[in-house]
C-alpha positions as a Markdown table, in Angstrom:
| # | Residue | x | y | z |
|---|---|---|---|---|
| 1 | Met | 80.0 | 95.7 | 86.0 |
| 2 | Val | 78.8 | 93.6 | 89.0 |
| 3 | Lys | 80.9 | 90.9 | 88.0 |
| 4 | Glu | 83.9 | 92.9 | 87.2 |
| 5 | Asn | 83.5 | 94.5 | 91.0 |
| 6 | Val | 83.3 | 90.9 | 92.4 |
| 7 | Leu | 86.3 | 89.9 | 90.3 |
| 8 | Asp | 88.4 | 92.8 | 91.6 |
| 9 | Lys | 87.2 | 92.2 | 95.1 |
| 10 | Asn | 88.3 | 88.7 | 94.9 |
| 11 | Thr | 91.6 | 89.5 | 93.6 |
| 12 | Thr | 92.2 | 92.0 | 96.3 |
| 13 | Leu | 91.5 | 89.4 | 98.8 |
| 14 | Ala | 93.6 | 86.8 | 97.2 |
| 15 | Leu | 96.5 | 89.2 | 97.1 |
| 16 | Glu | 96.1 | 90.3 | 100.7 |
| 17 | Lys | 95.9 | 86.6 | 101.8 |
| 18 | Ser | 99.1 | 85.9 | 100.0 |
| 19 | Asn | 100.7 | 89.0 | 101.4 |
| 20 | Gln | 99.8 | 87.9 | 104.7 |
| 21 | Leu | 100.8 | 84.4 | 104.2 |
| 22 | Ser | 104.3 | 85.6 | 102.9 |
| 23 | Phe | 104.8 | 87.9 | 105.7 |
| 24 | Lys | 104.2 | 85.1 | 108.2 |
| 25 | Gln | 106.4 | 82.9 | 106.2 |
| 26 | Arg | 109.1 | 85.6 | 106.3 |
| 27 | Leu | 108.7 | 86.2 | 110.1 |
| 28 | Ser | 108.8 | 82.5 | 110.8 |
| 29 | Lys | 112.1 | 81.9 | 108.6 |
| 30 | Ala | 113.4 | 85.2 | 110.7 |
| 31 | Lys | 112.4 | 83.4 | 114.1 |
| 32 | Lys | 114.2 | 80.2 | 113.1 |
| 33 | Arg | 117.2 | 82.0 | 111.8 |
| 34 | Ile | 117.7 | 84.1 | 115.3 |
| 35 | Met | 117.0 | 81.1 | 117.3 |
| 36 | Arg | 119.5 | 79.1 | 115.3 |
| 37 | His | 122.2 | 81.7 | 115.5 |
| 38 | Trp | 121.3 | 83.4 | 118.8 |
| 39 | Gln | 124.7 | 83.9 | 119.8 |
| 40 | Leu | 125.8 | 85.7 | 116.9 |
| 41 | Tyr | 122.8 | 88.0 | 117.2 |
| 42 | Ile | 123.6 | 88.9 | 120.9 |
| 43 | Ile | 127.0 | 89.8 | 119.8 |
| 44 | Leu | 125.6 | 92.1 | 117.2 |
| 45 | Leu | 123.3 | 93.5 | 119.9 |
| 46 | Ile | 126.0 | 94.9 | 122.1 |
| 47 | Pro | 127.6 | 97.6 | 119.3 |
| 48 | Val | 123.7 | 98.5 | 118.5 |
| 49 | Val | 123.0 | 99.3 | 122.1 |
| 50 | Leu | 126.2 | 101.3 | 122.3 |
| 51 | Val | 125.6 | 103.2 | 119.5 |
| 52 | Ala | 122.0 | 103.8 | 120.3 |
| 53 | Ile | 123.1 | 105.1 | 123.9 |
| 54 | Phe | 126.2 | 106.9 | 123.2 |
| 55 | Ser | 125.3 | 108.3 | 119.7 |
| 56 | Tyr | 121.7 | 108.5 | 119.3 |
| 57 | Gly | 120.8 | 109.2 | 123.1 |
| 58 | Pro | 122.6 | 112.5 | 123.2 |
| 59 | Met | 120.8 | 113.8 | 120.1 |
| 60 | Tyr | 118.1 | 114.7 | 122.6 |
| 61 | Gly | 120.3 | 117.4 | 123.9 |
| 62 | Leu | 120.8 | 119.1 | 120.4 |
| 63 | Gln | 117.4 | 121.1 | 121.1 |
| 64 | Ile | 119.3 | 123.4 | 123.6 |
| 65 | Ala | 121.1 | 124.9 | 120.3 |
| 66 | Phe | 117.2 | 126.3 | 119.5 |
| 67 | Lys | 116.8 | 127.4 | 123.1 |
| 68 | Asp | 118.2 | 129.8 | 125.6 |
| 69 | Tyr | 119.4 | 127.0 | 127.8 |
| 70 | Ile | 119.5 | 127.6 | 131.5 |
| 71 | Pro | 120.7 | 124.6 | 133.4 |
| 72 | Ser | 118.2 | 125.5 | 136.5 |
| 73 | Tyr | 115.2 | 125.5 | 134.2 |
| 74 | Gly | 116.4 | 122.4 | 132.4 |
| 75 | Ile | 116.0 | 121.5 | 128.7 |
| 76 | Glu | 112.0 | 121.4 | 128.8 |
| 77 | Gly | 111.7 | 124.6 | 130.7 |
| 78 | Ser | 114.2 | 126.8 | 128.7 |
| 79 | Lys | 112.9 | 129.3 | 126.3 |
| 80 | Trp | 112.7 | 128.6 | 122.6 |
| 81 | Val | 114.5 | 131.2 | 120.4 |
| 82 | Gly | 114.6 | 129.2 | 117.0 |
| 83 | Phe | 117.7 | 130.2 | 114.8 |
| 84 | Lys | 118.8 | 133.0 | 117.1 |
| 85 | His | 122.3 | 131.4 | 117.9 |
| 86 | Phe | 123.0 | 130.3 | 114.3 |
| 87 | Ile | 122.4 | 133.6 | 113.1 |
| 88 | Asn | 124.5 | 135.2 | 115.9 |
| 89 | Phe | 127.4 | 133.0 | 115.0 |
| 90 | Ile | 127.3 | 133.6 | 111.2 |
| 91 | Asn | 126.9 | 137.4 | 112.0 |
| 92 | Ser | 129.8 | 137.4 | 114.4 |
| 93 | His | 133.3 | 139.0 | 113.5 |
| 94 | Gln | 134.9 | 135.6 | 114.2 |
| 95 | Phe | 132.9 | 133.3 | 111.7 |
| 96 | Ser | 135.1 | 134.1 | 108.5 |
| 97 | Arg | 138.3 | 133.4 | 110.6 |
| 98 | Leu | 137.0 | 130.2 | 112.1 |
| 99 | Ile | 135.7 | 128.7 | 109.0 |
| 100 | Gly | 138.8 | 129.7 | 107.0 |
| 101 | Asn | 141.3 | 128.1 | 109.7 |
| 102 | Thr | 139.1 | 124.9 | 109.8 |
| 103 | Ile | 139.0 | 124.6 | 106.2 |
| 104 | Thr | 142.8 | 125.4 | 105.5 |
| 105 | Ile | 144.2 | 123.2 | 108.1 |
| 106 | Ser | 141.7 | 120.4 | 107.1 |
| 107 | Leu | 142.7 | 120.7 | 103.4 |
| 108 | Tyr | 146.2 | 121.1 | 104.3 |
| 109 | Ser | 146.2 | 117.7 | 106.4 |
| 110 | Leu | 144.2 | 115.8 | 103.6 |
| 111 | Ile | 146.6 | 117.1 | 100.7 |
| 112 | Ala | 149.8 | 116.4 | 103.0 |
| 113 | Gly | 148.5 | 113.3 | 104.9 |
| 114 | Phe | 146.4 | 111.4 | 102.4 |
| 115 | Pro | 148.9 | 110.1 | 99.8 |
| 116 | Ile | 151.6 | 109.5 | 102.3 |
| 117 | Pro | 150.1 | 106.2 | 104.0 |
| 118 | Ile | 149.3 | 105.0 | 100.4 |
| 119 | Ile | 153.1 | 105.4 | 99.4 |
| 120 | Leu | 154.4 | 103.8 | 102.4 |
| 121 | Ala | 152.0 | 100.7 | 101.9 |
| 122 | Leu | 153.2 | 100.5 | 98.2 |
| 123 | Ala | 156.6 | 100.8 | 99.3 |
| 124 | Leu | 156.5 | 98.1 | 102.1 |
| 125 | Asn | 154.6 | 96.1 | 99.7 |
| 126 | Glu | 157.5 | 95.7 | 97.4 |
| 127 | Cys | 160.3 | 95.3 | 100.2 |
| 128 | Thr | 161.7 | 91.8 | 99.7 |
| 129 | Ser | 163.7 | 92.1 | 103.2 |
| 130 | Thr | 161.3 | 90.6 | 105.8 |
| 131 | Lys | 163.6 | 92.1 | 108.7 |
| 132 | Phe | 163.8 | 95.7 | 107.3 |
| 133 | Lys | 160.0 | 95.6 | 106.5 |
| 134 | Lys | 159.3 | 94.7 | 110.1 |
| 135 | Ala | 161.6 | 97.5 | 111.3 |
| 136 | Val | 160.1 | 100.2 | 109.2 |
| 137 | Gln | 156.8 | 99.1 | 110.3 |
| 138 | Met | 157.3 | 99.3 | 114.0 |
| 139 | Ile | 159.2 | 102.7 | 113.6 |
| 140 | Thr | 156.4 | 104.1 | 111.5 |
| 141 | Tyr | 153.4 | 102.4 | 113.9 |
| 142 | Ala | 154.9 | 103.6 | 117.2 |
| 143 | Pro | 154.2 | 107.4 | 116.9 |
| 144 | His | 150.5 | 106.9 | 116.7 |
| 145 | Phe | 150.6 | 105.3 | 120.3 |
| 146 | Ile | 152.0 | 108.5 | 121.9 |
| 147 | Ser | 149.4 | 110.4 | 123.6 |
| 148 | Thr | 148.3 | 114.1 | 122.2 |
| 149 | Val | 149.9 | 115.6 | 125.2 |
| 150 | Val | 153.2 | 113.8 | 125.1 |
| 151 | Met | 153.2 | 114.4 | 121.2 |
| 152 | Val | 152.7 | 118.3 | 122.1 |
| 153 | Gly | 155.4 | 118.3 | 124.5 |
| 154 | Ile | 158.0 | 116.5 | 122.0 |
| 155 | Ile | 157.1 | 119.1 | 119.4 |
| 156 | Leu | 157.6 | 122.2 | 121.8 |
| 157 | Leu | 160.9 | 120.8 | 123.0 |
| 158 | Ile | 162.2 | 120.2 | 119.4 |
| 159 | Leu | 161.1 | 123.8 | 118.4 |
| 160 | Ser | 162.1 | 125.5 | 121.6 |
| 161 | Pro | 164.1 | 128.6 | 120.6 |
| 162 | Ser | 166.6 | 128.0 | 123.5 |
| 163 | Ser | 167.3 | 124.4 | 123.5 |
| 164 | Gly | 165.5 | 122.8 | 120.6 |
| 165 | Ile | 167.4 | 121.0 | 118.0 |
| 166 | Ile | 166.0 | 122.8 | 115.2 |
| 167 | Asn | 167.2 | 126.1 | 116.4 |
| 168 | Gln | 170.6 | 124.5 | 117.3 |
| 169 | Phe | 171.0 | 123.6 | 113.7 |
| 170 | Ile | 169.9 | 127.1 | 112.6 |
| 171 | Gln | 172.4 | 128.7 | 115.0 |
| 172 | Leu | 175.1 | 126.2 | 113.9 |
| 173 | Phe | 174.8 | 127.6 | 110.4 |
| 174 | Gly | 174.9 | 131.1 | 111.5 |
| 175 | Gly | 171.2 | 131.8 | 111.7 |
| 176 | Lys | 169.2 | 133.3 | 114.4 |
| 177 | Pro | 167.0 | 131.3 | 116.6 |
| 178 | Ile | 163.2 | 131.0 | 115.6 |
| 179 | Asp | 160.3 | 131.1 | 118.1 |
| 180 | Phe | 158.2 | 128.8 | 115.8 |
| 181 | Met | 155.1 | 128.7 | 118.4 |
| 182 | Ala | 154.9 | 132.5 | 118.5 |
| 183 | Lys | 154.9 | 132.8 | 114.7 |
| 184 | Pro | 151.2 | 132.3 | 113.5 |
| 185 | Glu | 152.7 | 131.5 | 110.0 |
| 186 | Trp | 154.3 | 128.5 | 111.1 |
| 187 | Phe | 151.5 | 126.8 | 113.1 |
| 188 | Lys | 149.7 | 125.1 | 110.3 |
| 189 | Ser | 152.6 | 123.5 | 109.1 |
| 190 | Ile | 153.7 | 122.3 | 112.6 |
| 191 | Tyr | 150.2 | 121.0 | 113.1 |
| 192 | Val | 149.9 | 119.0 | 109.7 |
| 193 | Trp | 153.5 | 117.6 | 109.5 |
| 194 | Ser | 153.5 | 116.4 | 113.0 |
| 195 | Gly | 150.1 | 114.9 | 112.4 |
| 196 | Val | 151.6 | 113.2 | 109.1 |
| 197 | Trp | 154.6 | 111.6 | 110.9 |
| 198 | Gln | 152.3 | 110.7 | 113.9 |
| 199 | Gly | 149.7 | 109.0 | 111.9 |
| 200 | Met | 151.1 | 107.9 | 108.6 |
| 201 | Gly | 152.2 | 104.4 | 109.6 |
| 202 | Tyr | 149.2 | 103.4 | 111.4 |
| 203 | Ser | 146.8 | 104.6 | 108.5 |
| 204 | Ser | 148.9 | 102.6 | 106.1 |
| 205 | Ile | 147.7 | 99.3 | 107.9 |
| 206 | Ile | 144.3 | 99.4 | 105.7 |
| 207 | Tyr | 146.3 | 99.8 | 102.4 |
| 208 | Ile | 148.7 | 97.1 | 103.1 |
| 209 | Ala | 145.4 | 94.7 | 103.9 |
| 210 | Ala | 144.1 | 95.7 | 100.4 |
| 211 | Leu | 147.3 | 94.9 | 98.9 |
| 212 | Ala | 147.4 | 91.5 | 100.3 |
| 213 | Gly | 144.2 | 90.9 | 98.7 |
| 214 | Ile | 145.1 | 91.5 | 95.2 |
| 215 | Asp | 145.0 | 88.2 | 93.1 |
| 216 | Pro | 148.9 | 87.1 | 92.6 |
| 217 | Thr | 148.1 | 85.7 | 89.1 |
| 218 | Leu | 147.6 | 89.3 | 88.1 |
| 219 | His | 151.3 | 90.0 | 88.8 |
| 220 | Glu | 152.2 | 86.7 | 87.3 |
| 221 | Ala | 150.4 | 87.5 | 84.2 |
| 222 | Ala | 152.2 | 91.1 | 84.3 |
| 223 | Ile | 155.6 | 89.4 | 84.6 |
| 224 | Val | 154.8 | 87.0 | 81.7 |
| 225 | Asp | 153.9 | 90.1 | 79.5 |
| 226 | Gly | 157.2 | 92.0 | 80.4 |
| 227 | Ala | 156.0 | 94.5 | 82.8 |
| 228 | Ser | 158.7 | 96.1 | 85.1 |
| 229 | Arg | 158.1 | 96.6 | 88.8 |
| 230 | Trp | 157.0 | 100.1 | 88.4 |
| 231 | Gln | 154.3 | 99.1 | 85.9 |
| 232 | Arg | 153.0 | 96.4 | 88.1 |
| 233 | Ile | 152.6 | 98.9 | 90.9 |
| 234 | Trp | 150.9 | 101.5 | 88.6 |
| 235 | His | 148.7 | 98.9 | 86.5 |
| 236 | Val | 148.2 | 96.1 | 89.2 |
| 237 | Asn | 148.5 | 97.6 | 92.6 |
| 238 | Ile | 147.2 | 100.9 | 92.4 |
| 239 | Pro | 143.9 | 99.8 | 90.6 |
| 240 | Gly | 143.6 | 97.0 | 93.3 |
| 241 | Ile | 143.4 | 99.3 | 96.1 |
| 242 | Leu | 141.5 | 102.3 | 94.4 |
| 243 | Pro | 138.3 | 101.2 | 96.1 |
| 244 | Thr | 139.7 | 101.4 | 99.5 |
| 245 | Val | 141.3 | 104.6 | 98.5 |
| 246 | Thr | 138.1 | 106.2 | 97.4 |
| 247 | Ile | 136.0 | 105.0 | 100.5 |
| 248 | Leu | 138.7 | 106.4 | 102.7 |
| 249 | Leu | 138.9 | 109.7 | 100.6 |
| 250 | Ile | 135.1 | 110.2 | 100.9 |
| 251 | Met | 135.2 | 109.7 | 104.5 |
| 252 | Asn | 138.1 | 112.2 | 105.1 |
| 253 | Phe | 136.1 | 114.8 | 103.1 |
| 254 | Gly | 133.0 | 114.1 | 105.2 |
| 255 | Ser | 135.0 | 115.2 | 108.5 |
| 256 | Ile | 136.8 | 118.0 | 106.6 |
| 257 | Met | 135.2 | 120.5 | 109.2 |
| 258 | Ser | 136.1 | 118.1 | 112.3 |
| 259 | Val | 139.5 | 119.3 | 113.0 |
| 260 | Gly | 140.1 | 117.8 | 116.6 |
| 261 | Tyr | 140.2 | 120.4 | 119.5 |
| 262 | Glu | 142.9 | 118.7 | 121.8 |
| 263 | Lys | 146.3 | 119.0 | 120.0 |
| 264 | Ile | 145.3 | 122.6 | 118.5 |
| 265 | Leu | 144.4 | 123.4 | 122.1 |
| 266 | Leu | 147.7 | 122.4 | 123.4 |
| 267 | Met | 149.6 | 123.9 | 120.7 |
| 268 | Gln | 147.6 | 127.2 | 120.9 |
| 269 | Asn | 148.7 | 130.5 | 122.5 |
| 270 | Ser | 147.9 | 134.3 | 122.3 |
| 271 | Leu | 150.3 | 134.9 | 119.6 |
| 272 | Asn | 149.3 | 132.2 | 117.1 |
| 273 | Met | 145.5 | 132.4 | 117.6 |
| 274 | Ala | 144.8 | 134.3 | 114.4 |
| 275 | Lys | 145.8 | 130.9 | 112.6 |
| 276 | Ser | 145.3 | 128.3 | 115.1 |
| 277 | Asp | 141.7 | 129.1 | 116.5 |
| 278 | Val | 139.0 | 126.7 | 114.6 |
| 279 | Ile | 135.5 | 125.8 | 115.2 |
| 280 | Ser | 136.2 | 122.9 | 117.6 |
| 281 | Thr | 138.3 | 125.3 | 120.1 |
| 282 | Phe | 135.8 | 127.9 | 119.7 |
| 283 | Val | 133.2 | 125.7 | 120.9 |
| 284 | Tyr | 135.4 | 124.5 | 123.9 |
| 285 | Arg | 135.8 | 128.0 | 125.0 |
| 286 | Met | 132.2 | 129.2 | 124.5 |
| 287 | Gly | 130.8 | 125.9 | 126.0 |
| 288 | Leu | 133.1 | 125.0 | 128.9 |
| 289 | Glu | 134.8 | 128.3 | 129.8 |
| 290 | Ser | 132.0 | 130.8 | 128.9 |
| 291 | Ala | 129.2 | 128.5 | 129.8 |
| 292 | Gln | 127.4 | 129.6 | 126.8 |
| 293 | Tyr | 125.9 | 126.4 | 126.2 |
| 294 | Ser | 123.0 | 126.9 | 123.7 |
| 295 | Phe | 125.6 | 129.0 | 121.6 |
| 296 | Ser | 128.2 | 126.4 | 121.5 |
| 297 | Ala | 125.7 | 123.6 | 120.8 |
| 298 | Ala | 124.4 | 125.7 | 117.8 |
| 299 | Val | 127.8 | 126.2 | 116.4 |
| 300 | Gly | 128.5 | 122.4 | 116.8 |
| 301 | Leu | 125.3 | 121.5 | 115.2 |
| 302 | Phe | 126.0 | 123.9 | 112.2 |
| 303 | Asn | 129.5 | 122.3 | 111.9 |
| 304 | Ala | 127.8 | 118.9 | 111.8 |
| 305 | Val | 125.5 | 119.7 | 109.3 |
| 306 | Ile | 128.0 | 121.0 | 106.9 |
| 307 | Asn | 130.3 | 118.1 | 107.3 |
| 308 | Phe | 127.0 | 115.8 | 106.4 |
| 309 | Ile | 126.3 | 117.9 | 103.3 |
| 310 | Leu | 130.1 | 117.4 | 102.0 |
| 311 | Leu | 129.9 | 114.0 | 102.6 |
| 312 | Ala | 126.8 | 113.8 | 100.7 |
| 313 | Ile | 128.0 | 115.8 | 97.8 |
| 314 | Val | 131.5 | 114.0 | 97.8 |
| 315 | Asn | 129.9 | 110.5 | 97.8 |
| 316 | Met | 127.5 | 111.6 | 95.1 |
| 317 | Val | 130.5 | 112.6 | 92.8 |
| 318 | Ala | 132.3 | 109.5 | 93.5 |
| 319 | Lys | 129.4 | 107.5 | 92.6 |
| 320 | Lys | 129.1 | 109.3 | 89.3 |
| 321 | Leu | 132.7 | 109.0 | 88.3 |
| 322 | Gly | 133.1 | 105.3 | 89.4 |
| 323 | Glu | 131.2 | 102.4 | 91.1 |
| 324 | Thr | 132.5 | 103.1 | 94.4 |
| 325 | Ser | 130.6 | 105.0 | 97.1 |
| 326 | Leu | 129.5 | 104.7 | 100.7 |
| 327 | Trp | 125.8 | 104.3 | 99.5 |
């Protein structure tokens, strides 16, 4: 027994020494690597610091969601109330309307807007005329660089009941002008399809890049086998960009509750509020207009947690169905 104990101690000491040596060796190699490529590490340090300051730093303020925050008392001096604001939001009469509008607008945007950039990228990839391809790219990319304020101004002008081009056509064929922005049932379609028009060209860039990375020999082999252009698109191009499509789809599902407030707020009025009010605009009103800082922080945090849960679920499903996932 004594000999066995001595052997065990010796073995443990030897393992500890080897671990220390291996750790020192790894540390020494890491130092040498950093010293050899210090310029690259400094470049890497810049975005890390920016993310730490602007993404992780503000997380300190999330605790006001669990307090009755009073600016004069500060975060530390404000009273802790736990989940009071979360419960008030869930029990409020606006909860179902906000959740319903947010989800329907997001899903509508995803269903309408996600496939179109893929189709555009596949079409441009098959285009043989360089001049035509560049012209289409310029025309489809340009709307992305229009500011949200200008974009909404264009929408309001086009849909104006008195001078808008849409209503001019309606009147031309004997119809009555429609005040689209005053009709709640039109709001979601106007919001989604104007967004599709604005973003489809720019969103197609990543798919065009993925198509450019497909091995040309696959197309050559398909042509030798007698595959038509449509068959090559279906059996070569689409499988080639499928990992990229999967990753972007996961990320889109992860932000399904995050409908931006800027465009909706500019398009919103008292007549279409029933269909246009979403969580982000509600947070804006509660936080900046009504100065209910703790309540608006709780609503925003609730929204972020739901987004994270959705992202994790969709990523897990994608991982089980295929090999592509975020983690």
